[in-house]
N, C-alpha and C positions, 0 to 999 in steps of 0.2 A: 792537786797538781802543783808540783814544785815550780813550774815555769811561771806561775802567778805570784811568786814570793816577792818580786820586786819589779821595778820599772827601769827601762833603758831608753834614752833618747839619743838619736843620732841625726845630725842634720848636715846637709850639704848645700853649698851655694855655688852655682855655676854661672858666672857672668857670660854675656854673649861673646862668642869667639870672633875675633876680627877676620879670621880666614876659615870659615866653616867648611869650605871645600877641601881643606887639608886635614880634617879630623875624622876619627872613626868613633863609632858609638860603643856602648857596652855590649857584651855578648848576651845572647838570649838567656833569661834567668827567671826564676820565680822569687818572690820575696819570702825569706825564711821566718818572718815574724808573724804577729797577729794582724797588724794593720800597717799600711804605709799611707801617709797623708802627704800629698803633693800639692803645694800652692803654685798654681800656674802663673806664668807671666807671658809676655808677648813673644818670647823667644821660641818656645815649642821644643820639639825634639823627642817627645814621648811617642812611642810606637807600640802597637799590640800585634800579636801573631794570630791571624784568623785564617784557618784553612791553608796553612803553610805559606801564607803571604803576609808580609809586614805592611801594616796600615798606619799612616800617620794620624795622630790624634790632634785635631785642630785645637790650639790653645784658646782658652777663654780667660783673658787676664783677670786675676783675682779669684778664679774658681778653685775649689778644692777637689782633687781627684783622690778617691779612697780605694786603695787596692787591698783586697782580702789576701792575707798571707798564708803560708803553709801551716803555721800553728793553728790558725782558725779552722782549716780543713781537718787537721788531726783531732783537735779538741772537740769538734762538732760531730765526730764519727762520720765524716764525709757528707754531712748535710750541706756544706758549702764547698763543693768540689771546685778545683781550679782548672 
């Protein structure tokens, strides 16, 4: 698999918005990589789509959220479906 030839690290830092009622979130998406590791803080904002309804994920400060990405699904021959 040529996708295993190297590594790539991308990181984002989103400080708390002073006016969260004036912001909009990201569009619905899947993660196109193998894994996404999210270090939670007290701010929150992570949501998951369950039965066509967005559910807020209550943040646990200092917890790691591991999202299995699209490449894991493809490379596992759909043993890890998203």
